[in-house]
DSSP file (Angstrom, degrees, kcal/mol; ACC not computed):
  #  RESIDUE AA STRUCTURE BP1 BP2  ACC     N-H-->O    O-->H-N    N-H-->O    O-->H-N    TCO  KAPPA ALPHA  PHI   PSI    X-CA   Y-CA   Z-CA
    1    1 A M              0   0    0      0, 0.0     2,-0.2     0, 0.0     3,-0.0   0.000 360.0 360.0 360.0 142.1   16.8   -5.4    1.5
    2    2 A K     >  -     0   0    0      1,-0.1     4,-2.2    34,-0.0     3,-0.3  -0.625 360.0-113.2 -95.8 157.7   16.8   -3.4   -1.7
    3    3 A V  H  > S+     0   0    0      1,-0.2     4,-2.6    -2,-0.2     5,-0.2   0.847 116.4  55.2 -60.0 -36.2   13.8   -2.0   -3.4
    4    4 A E  H  > S+     0   0    0      2,-0.2     4,-2.3     1,-0.2    -1,-0.2   0.886 108.1  49.2 -64.7 -38.4   14.1   -4.4   -6.4
    5    5 A Q  H  > S+     0   0    0     -3,-0.3     4,-2.5     2,-0.2    -2,-0.2   0.912 111.7  48.2 -66.4 -42.9   14.1   -7.4   -4.0
    6    6 A L  H  X S+     0   0    0     -4,-2.2     4,-2.8     2,-0.2     5,-0.3   0.919 110.9  52.0 -63.1 -43.6   11.0   -6.1   -2.2
    7    7 A F  H  X S+     0   0    0     -4,-2.6     4,-2.7     1,-0.2     5,-0.2   0.939 111.7  45.8 -56.5 -50.2    9.3   -5.5   -5.6
    8    8 A T  H  X S+     0   0    0     -4,-2.3     4,-1.9     2,-0.2    -2,-0.2   0.916 115.0  46.3 -62.8 -45.0   10.0   -9.0   -6.7
    9    9 A A  H  X S+     0   0    0     -4,-2.5     4,-2.0     1,-0.2    -2,-0.2   0.933 117.5  41.7 -65.1 -46.8    8.9  -10.6   -3.5
   10   10 A L  H  X S+     0   0    0     -4,-2.8     4,-2.9    -5,-0.2     5,-0.4   0.885 111.2  56.3 -70.2 -38.2    5.7   -8.6   -3.1
   11   11 A K  H  X S+     0   0    0     -4,-2.7     4,-2.3    -5,-0.3     5,-0.2   0.938 110.4  44.9 -58.0 -47.7    4.8   -8.9   -6.8
   12   12 A K  H  X S+     0   0    0     -4,-1.9     4,-1.2    -5,-0.2    -1,-0.2   0.937 117.4  42.9 -63.4 -48.4    4.9  -12.7   -6.7
   13   13 A S  H  < S+     0   0    0     -4,-2.0     4,-0.3    -5,-0.2    -2,-0.2   0.875 119.0  42.8 -70.0 -37.0    2.9  -13.0   -3.4
   14   14 A Q  H ><>S+     0   0    0     -4,-2.9     5,-2.2     1,-0.2     3,-1.5   0.887 109.3  54.7 -79.8 -39.0    0.3  -10.4   -4.3
   15   15 A E  H ><5S+     0   0    0     -4,-2.3     3,-1.5    -5,-0.4    -1,-0.2   0.823  99.9  62.7 -63.9 -29.1   -0.3  -11.4   -7.9
   16   16 A A  T 3<5S+     0   0    0     -4,-1.2    -1,-0.3     1,-0.3    -2,-0.2   0.738 106.6  46.4 -64.5 -20.8   -1.1  -14.9   -6.7
   17   17 A R  T < 5S-     0   0    0     -3,-1.5    -1,-0.3    -4,-0.3    -2,-0.2   0.310 125.0-102.5-102.1   5.8   -4.0  -13.3   -4.8
   18   18 A G  T < 5S+     0   0    0     -3,-1.5    69,-0.5     1,-0.3     2,-0.4   0.730  83.8 124.8  79.8  22.7   -5.2  -11.2   -7.7
   19   19 A I  E   < -A   86   0A   0     -5,-2.2     2,-0.3    67,-0.1    -1,-0.3  -0.965  40.3-167.4-118.4 131.6   -3.7   -8.0   -6.5
   20   20 A Y  E     -A   85   0A   0     65,-2.7    65,-3.3    -2,-0.4     2,-0.2  -0.776  23.9-108.2-118.9 157.8   -1.3   -6.0   -8.7
   21   21 A F  E     -A   84   0A   0     -2,-0.3    63,-0.2    63,-0.2    62,-0.1  -0.507  53.9 -86.4 -73.6 153.5    1.1   -3.2   -8.3
   22   22 A N        -     0   0    0     61,-2.2    -1,-0.1    60,-0.2     6,-0.1  -0.249  34.7-121.7 -54.3 148.2    0.1    0.1   -9.9
   23   23 A K  S    S+     0   0    0      1,-0.1     2,-1.4    -3,-0.1    -1,-0.1   0.698  96.4  88.8 -70.1 -18.4    1.1    0.3  -13.6
   24   24 A D     >  -     0   0    0      1,-0.2     4,-2.3     2,-0.1     3,-0.3  -0.672  60.7-174.1 -82.1  93.0    3.1    3.4  -12.8
   25   25 A K  H  > S+     0   0    0     -2,-1.4     4,-2.6     1,-0.2     5,-0.2   0.816  79.9  57.7 -63.8 -32.1    6.4    1.7  -12.0
   26   26 A D  H  > S+     0   0    0      2,-0.2     4,-2.1     1,-0.2    -1,-0.2   0.930 109.1  46.1 -62.6 -44.3    8.1    4.9  -10.9
   27   27 A L  H  > S+     0   0    0     -3,-0.3     4,-2.6     2,-0.2    -2,-0.2   0.922 111.7  52.2 -61.9 -44.8    5.3    5.5   -8.3
   28   28 A V  H  X S+     0   0    0     -4,-2.3     4,-2.6     1,-0.2    -2,-0.2   0.929 111.4  45.3 -58.8 -47.7    5.6    1.9   -7.2
   29   29 A F  H  X S+     0   0    0     -4,-2.6     4,-2.3     2,-0.2    -1,-0.2   0.864 111.6  52.9 -67.5 -35.0    9.4    2.1   -6.7
   30   30 A E  H  X S+     0   0    0     -4,-2.1     4,-1.8    -5,-0.2    -1,-0.2   0.926 112.6  44.6 -63.5 -44.1    9.0    5.4   -4.9
   31   31 A L  H  X S+     0   0    0     -4,-2.6     4,-2.2     2,-0.2    -2,-0.2   0.887 112.6  51.1 -67.8 -39.5    6.4    3.9   -2.5
   32   32 A L  H  X S+     0   0    0     -4,-2.6     4,-2.3     2,-0.2    -1,-0.2   0.889 108.8  51.6 -65.7 -38.6    8.5    0.8   -1.9
   33   33 A E  H  X S+     0   0    0     -4,-2.3     4,-2.2     1,-0.2    -1,-0.2   0.900 109.9  50.2 -62.2 -39.7   11.5    2.9   -1.1
   34   34 A A  H  X S+     0   0    0     -4,-1.8     4,-2.5     2,-0.2    -2,-0.2   0.873 108.0  53.0 -66.9 -37.4    9.4    4.8    1.4
   35   35 A L  H  X S+     0   0    0     -4,-2.2     4,-2.1     2,-0.2    11,-0.2   0.926 110.7  46.7 -61.3 -44.7    8.3    1.5    2.9
   36   36 A L  H  X S+     0   0    0     -4,-2.3     4,-2.0     2,-0.2    -2,-0.2   0.871 110.9  52.3 -66.5 -36.2   11.9    0.5    3.4
   37   37 A L  H  X S+     0   0    0     -4,-2.2     4,-2.7     2,-0.2    -2,-0.2   0.915 109.4  49.6 -64.3 -42.6   12.7    3.9    4.8
   38   38 A N  H  X>S+     0   0    0     -4,-2.5     4,-3.3     2,-0.2     6,-0.8   0.868 108.3  53.6 -64.2 -35.6    9.9    3.5    7.3
   39   39 A K  H  X5S+     0   0    0     -4,-2.1     4,-1.6     4,-0.2    -1,-0.2   0.908 111.2  46.1 -64.1 -40.1   11.2    0.0    8.2
   40   40 A E  H  <5S+     0   0    0     -4,-2.0    -2,-0.2     2,-0.2    -1,-0.2   0.913 118.7  42.0 -66.2 -43.1   14.6    1.6    8.9
   41   41 A R  H  <5S+     0   0    0     -4,-2.7    -2,-0.2    -5,-0.1    -3,-0.2   0.939 134.1  14.6 -68.1 -49.7   13.0    4.4   10.9
   42   42 A Y  H  <5S-     0   0    0     -4,-3.3    -3,-0.2     2,-0.4    14,-0.2   0.605  98.3-111.9-108.7 -16.6   10.4    2.5   12.9
   43   43 A G  S  <<S+     0   0    0     -4,-1.6     2,-0.3    -5,-0.6    -4,-0.2   0.497  93.2  67.4  92.0   4.4   11.3   -1.1   12.6
   44   44 A Y  S    S-     0   0    0     -6,-0.8     2,-1.4    -9,-0.1    -2,-0.4  -0.986  89.3-105.0-153.4 156.6    8.2   -1.9   10.5
   45   45 A M        -     0   0    0     -2,-0.3    19,-2.8    19,-0.1     2,-0.2  -0.649  42.8-177.4 -90.1  86.3    6.8   -1.0    7.1
   46   46 A A  B     -C   63   0B   0     -2,-1.4    17,-0.2    17,-0.2    -8,-0.2  -0.537  44.4 -82.2 -78.2 148.7    4.1    1.6    7.8
   47   47 A C    >   -     0   0    0     15,-2.8     3,-1.3    -2,-0.2    -1,-0.1  -0.264  36.8-140.3 -49.2 128.5    2.1    2.9    4.9
   48   48 A P  T 3  S+     0   0    0      0, 0.0    -1,-0.2     0, 0.0     4,-0.1   0.602  97.4  59.2 -73.2  -9.0    4.2    5.6    3.3
   49   49 A C  T 3  S+     0   0    0      2,-0.1     2,-0.3   -18,-0.0    -2,-0.1   0.307 101.7  60.9-101.3   7.8    1.2    7.8    2.7
   50   50 A R  S <  S-     0   0    0     -3,-1.3     2,-0.5    12,-0.1    -4,-0.0  -0.936  88.7-105.3-132.0 155.5    0.2    8.1    6.3
   51   51 A L        -     0   0    0     -2,-0.3    58,-0.4     2,-0.0     2,-0.2  -0.700  32.4-152.5 -83.2 124.1    1.9    9.4    9.4
   52   52 A A        -     0   0    0     -2,-0.5     4,-0.1     1,-0.1    56,-0.0  -0.646   8.9-149.3 -90.8 152.9    3.2    6.7   11.7
   53   53 A C        -     0   0    0     -2,-0.2    -1,-0.1     2,-0.2     3,-0.1   0.353  41.4-111.0-105.6   5.8    3.6    7.4   15.4
   54   54 A K  S    S+     0   0    0      1,-0.2     2,-0.5   -10,-0.1     3,-0.1   0.617  89.3 108.5  75.2  14.1    6.6    5.1   16.0
   55   55 A D     >  -     0   0    0      1,-0.1     4,-2.3     2,-0.0     3,-0.5  -0.930  55.9-160.3-123.0 104.5    4.5    2.7   18.1
   56   56 A K  T  4 S+     0   0    0     -2,-0.5     4,-0.4     1,-0.3    -1,-0.1   0.840  91.0  55.2 -55.4 -37.4    3.9   -0.5   16.1
   57   57 A K  T >4 S+     0   0    0      1,-0.2     3,-0.7     2,-0.2    -1,-0.3   0.922 112.7  41.2 -62.5 -44.8    0.9   -1.4   18.3
   58   58 A K  T 34 S+     0   0    0     -3,-0.5     3,-0.4     1,-0.2    -2,-0.2   0.792 118.1  48.0 -73.2 -28.1   -0.8    1.9   17.5
   59   59 A D  T >< S+     0   0    0     -4,-2.3     3,-2.4     1,-0.2     4,-0.3   0.332  76.5 112.2 -93.0   6.7    0.2    1.7   13.9
   60   60 A K  G X  S+     0   0    0     -3,-0.7     3,-1.2    -4,-0.4    -1,-0.2   0.833  72.7  57.1 -50.2 -38.1   -0.9   -1.9   13.4
   61   61 A D  G 3  S+     0   0    0     -3,-0.4     6,-2.4     1,-0.2     7,-0.5   0.667 108.0  47.3 -71.3 -15.3   -3.7   -0.8   11.1
   62   62 A I  G <  S+     0   0    0     -3,-2.4   -15,-2.8     4,-0.2     2,-0.4   0.220  75.7 124.0-112.7  15.7   -1.3    0.9    8.7
   63   63 A L  B <  S-C   46   0B   0     -3,-1.2   -17,-0.2    -4,-0.3    -3,-0.0  -0.631  79.7 -73.7 -70.9 129.7    1.3   -1.8    8.4
   64   64 A C  S    S+     0   0    0    -19,-2.8   -19,-0.1    -2,-0.4     2,-0.1  -0.526 133.1  39.0 -74.7 129.6    1.6   -2.5    4.7
   65   65 A P  S    S-     0   0    0      0, 0.0    -2,-0.2     0, 0.0    -1,-0.2   0.438 104.8-150.8 -74.4 133.2   -0.6   -4.0    3.4
   66   66 A C    >   -     0   0    0     -4,-0.2     3,-1.4     1,-0.1     4,-0.4  -0.108  25.2-105.1 -71.8 167.2   -2.8   -1.9    5.6
   67   67 A D  T 3  S+     0   0    0     -6,-2.4     3,-0.1     1,-0.3    -5,-0.1   0.685 119.0  56.5 -63.1 -18.3   -6.2   -2.9    7.0
   68   68 A Y  T 3> S+     0   0    0     -7,-0.5     4,-2.1     1,-0.2    -1,-0.3   0.515  81.7  86.9 -95.2  -6.6   -7.8   -0.6    4.6
   69   69 A R  H <> S+     0   0    0     -3,-1.4     4,-3.0     2,-0.2     5,-0.2   0.942  86.7  50.1 -60.6 -50.3   -6.4   -2.1    1.4
   70   70 A E  H  > S+     0   0    0     -4,-0.4     4,-2.5     1,-0.2     5,-0.2   0.939 113.7  43.0 -59.4 -51.2   -9.0   -4.7    0.9
   71   71 A P  H  > S+     0   0    0      0, 0.0     4,-2.5     0, 0.0     5,-0.3   0.883 115.0  51.8 -64.0 -34.0  -12.1   -2.4    1.2
   72   72 A D  H  X>S+     0   0    0     -4,-2.1     4,-3.2     2,-0.2     5,-1.0   0.932 110.8  47.4 -63.9 -44.7  -10.3    0.2   -0.9
   73   73 A L  H  X5S+     0   0    0     -4,-3.0     4,-1.0     4,-0.2    -1,-0.2   0.915 114.1  47.4 -62.7 -42.8   -9.6   -2.4   -3.7
   74   74 A E  H  <5S+     0   0    0     -4,-2.5    -2,-0.2    -5,-0.2    -1,-0.2   0.914 123.4  31.5 -64.8 -43.6  -13.2   -3.6   -3.6
   75   75 A E  H  <5S+     0   0    0     -4,-2.5    -2,-0.2    -5,-0.2    -3,-0.2   0.872 138.3  15.4 -85.4 -38.4  -14.8   -0.2   -3.7
   76   76 A F  H  <5S-     0   0    0     -4,-3.2    21,-0.4    -5,-0.3    -3,-0.2   0.558  92.1-119.9-117.3 -12.6  -12.3    1.9   -5.7
   77   77 A G  S  <<S+     0   0    0     -4,-1.0     9,-2.6    -5,-1.0     2,-0.3   0.471  88.7  60.8  84.5   0.7  -10.0   -0.6   -7.4
   78   78 A A  B    S-B   85   0A   0     -6,-0.8    -2,-0.3     7,-0.3     7,-0.2  -0.983  82.7-109.9-152.4 157.4   -6.9    0.8   -5.7
   79   79 A C    >   -     0   0    0      5,-2.1     3,-0.8    -2,-0.3    20,-0.1  -0.421  44.9 -94.9 -84.4 169.4   -5.5    1.3   -2.3
   80   80 A Y  T 3  S+     0   0    0      1,-0.3    19,-0.2    -2,-0.1    -1,-0.1   0.869 124.5  39.7 -53.1 -46.6   -5.2    4.7   -0.7
   81   81 A C  T 3  S-     0   0    0      1,-0.0    -1,-0.3   -50,-0.0   -50,-0.0   0.624 108.9-121.1 -84.1 -11.3   -1.6    5.3   -1.6
   82   82 A G  S <  S+     0   0    0     -3,-0.8   -60,-0.2     2,-0.2    -2,-0.1   0.553  78.0 120.8  86.7   7.0   -2.0    3.7   -5.1
   83   83 A L  S    S+     0   0    0    -62,-0.1   -61,-2.2     1,-0.1     2,-0.4   0.939  73.1  41.3 -67.5 -46.3    0.6    1.0   -4.6
   84   84 A Y  E     -A   21   0A   0    -63,-0.2    -5,-2.1   -62,-0.0     2,-0.3  -0.811  66.8-174.4-108.1 143.8   -1.8   -1.8   -5.2
   85   85 A I  E     -AB  20  78A   0    -65,-3.3   -65,-2.7    -2,-0.4    -7,-0.3  -0.930  24.6-109.6-131.4 159.2   -4.6   -2.1   -7.7
   86   86 A S  E  >  -A   19   0A   0     -9,-2.6     4,-2.6    -2,-0.3     5,-0.2  -0.261  31.0-106.2 -81.3 169.1   -7.3   -4.7   -8.3
   87   87 A T  H  > S+     0   0    0    -69,-0.5     4,-2.1     2,-0.2     6,-0.2   0.904 120.9  53.1 -58.5 -43.5   -7.7   -7.1  -11.2
   88   88 A D  H  4>S+     0   0    0      1,-0.2     5,-2.8     2,-0.2     6,-1.0   0.897 112.2  42.8 -64.0 -41.2  -10.4   -5.0  -12.7
   89   89 A L  H >45S+     0   0    0      3,-0.2     3,-1.3     4,-0.2    -1,-0.2   0.891 112.4  54.2 -71.2 -38.6   -8.4   -1.8  -12.7
   90   90 A N  H 3<5S+     0   0    0     -4,-2.6    -2,-0.2     1,-0.3    -1,-0.2   0.857 113.2  42.5 -61.8 -35.6   -5.3   -3.7  -13.9
   91   91 A S  T 3<5S-     0   0    0     -4,-2.1    -1,-0.3    -5,-0.2    -2,-0.2   0.265 115.3-115.2 -96.5  11.9   -7.3   -5.0  -16.9
   92   92 A N  T < 5S+     0   0    0     -3,-1.3    -3,-0.2     2,-0.1    -4,-0.1   0.727  77.0 130.3  62.7  25.8   -9.0   -1.6  -17.5
   93   93 A K  S   <S+     0   0    0     -5,-2.8     2,-0.3    -6,-0.2    -4,-0.2   0.744  76.2  30.9 -76.4 -24.3  -12.5   -3.0  -16.7
   94   94 A I  S    S-     0   0    0     -6,-1.0    -2,-0.1   -17,-0.1    -1,-0.1  -0.933  87.0-116.6-129.7 156.9  -13.0    0.0  -14.4
   95   95 A D        -     0   0    0     -2,-0.3    -6,-0.1     1,-0.1    -2,-0.0  -0.622  40.7 -94.4 -88.6 150.4  -11.6    3.6  -14.5
   96   96 A P        -     0   0    0      0, 0.0     2,-0.3     0, 0.0    -1,-0.1  -0.339  47.6-168.5 -60.8 145.2   -9.3    4.9  -11.8
   97   97 A Q        -     0   0    0    -21,-0.4     2,-0.3    -3,-0.1   -21,-0.1  -0.898  30.2 -91.4-132.8 161.1  -11.1    6.8   -9.0
   98   98 A Y        -     0   0    0     -2,-0.3   -18,-0.1     1,-0.0   -20,-0.1  -0.568  38.3-148.5 -69.0 134.6  -10.2    9.0   -6.1
   99   99 A V        -     0   0    0     -2,-0.3     2,-0.1   -19,-0.2     3,-0.1  -0.935  11.7-147.3-109.9 113.1   -9.6    6.9   -2.9
  100  100 A P        -     0   0    0      0, 0.0     2,-0.3     0, 0.0   -20,-0.1  -0.350  29.4 -91.2 -76.6 160.4  -10.6    8.7    0.3
  101  101 A E        -     0   0    0      1,-0.2     0, 0.0    -2,-0.1     0, 0.0  -0.564  37.7-177.2 -70.2 126.9   -8.8    8.2    3.6
  102  102 A R        +     0   0    0     -2,-0.3    -1,-0.2     2,-0.1     0, 0.0   0.605  46.5 111.8 -98.5 -17.6  -10.5    5.4    5.6
  103  103 A R  S    S-     0   0    0      1,-0.1     5,-0.1     2,-0.1    -2,-0.0  -0.394  77.7-112.7 -63.3 126.1   -8.4    5.6    8.7
  104  104 A P    >   -     0   0    0      0, 0.0     3,-2.2     0, 0.0     4,-0.5  -0.293  20.0-121.2 -60.3 141.9  -10.5    7.0   11.5
  105  105 A P  G >  S+     0   0    0      0, 0.0     3,-1.3     0, 0.0    -2,-0.1   0.822 110.3  63.0 -54.4 -34.0   -9.4   10.4   12.7
  106  106 A E  G 3  S+     0   0    0      1,-0.3    -3,-0.0     3,-0.0     0, 0.0   0.682 101.3  52.4 -68.4 -14.6   -8.8    9.1   16.3
  107  107 A K  G <  S+     0   0    0     -3,-2.2     2,-0.7   -48,-0.0    -1,-0.3   0.520  87.3  94.3 -95.4  -6.4   -6.1    6.9   14.9
  108  108 A I    <         0   0    0     -3,-1.3   -56,-0.1    -4,-0.5   -58,-0.0  -0.775 360.0 360.0 -89.3 119.0   -4.3    9.7   13.2
  109  109 A F              0   0    0     -2,-0.7    -1,-0.1   -58,-0.4   -57,-0.1   0.418 360.0 360.0 -98.6 360.0   -1.6   11.0   15.5
């Protein structure tokens, strides 16, 4: 799969749920390329902003979209890596904020 295809597929499915890609298209394509690289490396699309351990079962919480995306979007308007943003951030109802890492330290390998 090419990055443009992934962009188109994810954009359609996520926007239907009120979740948008970051407005910085260069960042989005860089992150999508990293997702595809992780899929090639590990066989699954692990979050490109976190270290995967090559064990899908152990990395389950960081498969994109990760388990932390929803709470990040609700609290900060963006996910940890900045790939996805909320409706409010997309429409400038809220200002961008720093998103801290939610993944528990014991899951970081």
